[in-house]
C-alpha positions in Angstrom: 18.8 41.4 18.8 16.2 38.9 19.8 13.3 39.7 22.1 14.7 37.2 24.6 17.9 39.2 24.9 16.3 42.4 26.3 18.5 44.4 28.6 21.5 42.3 27.6 24.1 45.0 27.9 22.7 46.2 31.2 22.7 42.7 32.7 26.2 42.1 31.4 27.5 45.2 33.3 25.5 44.0 36.3 27.2 40.5 36.0 30.6 42.2 35.9 29.9 44.3 38.9 28.4 41.4 40.9 31.4 39.1 40.1 33.9 41.9 41.0 32.0 42.8 44.2 31.9 39.1 45.3 35.6 38.7 44.7 36.5 41.9 46.6 34.0 41.3 49.4 36.6 41.2 52.1 38.2 44.4 50.9 34.7 46.0 50.9 34.2 45.1 54.5 37.6 46.6 55.5 36.8 49.8 53.6 33.4 50.0 55.2 34.8 49.9 58.7 37.5 52.4 57.7 34.9 54.7 56.1 32.5 54.5 59.1 35.3 55.1 61.5 36.7 57.9 59.5 33.2 59.5 59.2 32.5 59.1 62.9 35.8 60.7 63.9 35.7 63.2 61.1 39.1 62.0 59.9 37.7 61.6 56.3 35.4 64.1 54.6 32.2 62.9 53.0 33.6 63.8 49.7 36.6 61.6 50.2 34.4 58.7 51.3 32.2 59.1 48.2 35.3 59.3 45.9 36.6 56.0 47.3 33.2 54.4 47.0 33.0 55.4 43.3 36.5 54.1 42.7 35.6 50.9 44.4 32.6 50.5 42.1 34.9 51.0 39.1 37.4 48.5 40.4 34.6 46.0 40.9 33.6 46.5 37.3 37.2 46.1 36.1 37.8 42.9 38.1 34.5 41.4 37.0 35.2 42.3 33.4 38.6 40.6 33.6 37.1 37.5 35.3 34.8 37.0 32.3 37.3 38.2 29.6 40.0 35.7 30.6 37.4 32.9 31.1 38.2 32.5 34.8 34.4 32.2 35.3 34.6 29.0 33.2 37.2 27.6 35.6 35.0 28.4 38.6 32.1 26.6 36.9 34.2 23.5 36.2 35.4 23.4 39.8 31.7 23.5 40.9 30.9 20.8 38.4 33.6 18.5 39.8 31.7 18.3 43.1 28.2 18.4 41.7 26.6 14.9 42.0 24.5 15.4 38.9 27.5 16.4 36.8 29.4 13.4 38.1 26.6 11.1 37.1 26.3 12.6 33.7 30.0 12.4 33.0 30.1 8.8 34.2 27.1 7.8 32.0 28.6 9.6 28.9 32.1 8.5 29.8 33.4 12.0 29.8 36.7 12.4 31.8 36.7 15.4 34.2 39.1 18.2 33.6 42.5 17.8 35.3 44.7 20.8 35.9 
């Protein structure tokens, strides 16, 4: 592997987790409130909260992996490009038609 690709696999796993965590952000907030409430009222044990946290990390990795594997991230980028003034100008100059669903 090239020197410019140091830590590639580590950063790829980080990208998977970051994408999954951003997609599941609202779920994370609900789980956080439930976890804090459960810990405060001693409804949930610390072990159970840690187990759900670990499972959530694995789910984030899985969702992020699927997002990249099925090229949904490319669709996200294309949607961003449709509203990006620079991309509009380049496409107009090069006579490239934007993607239509």
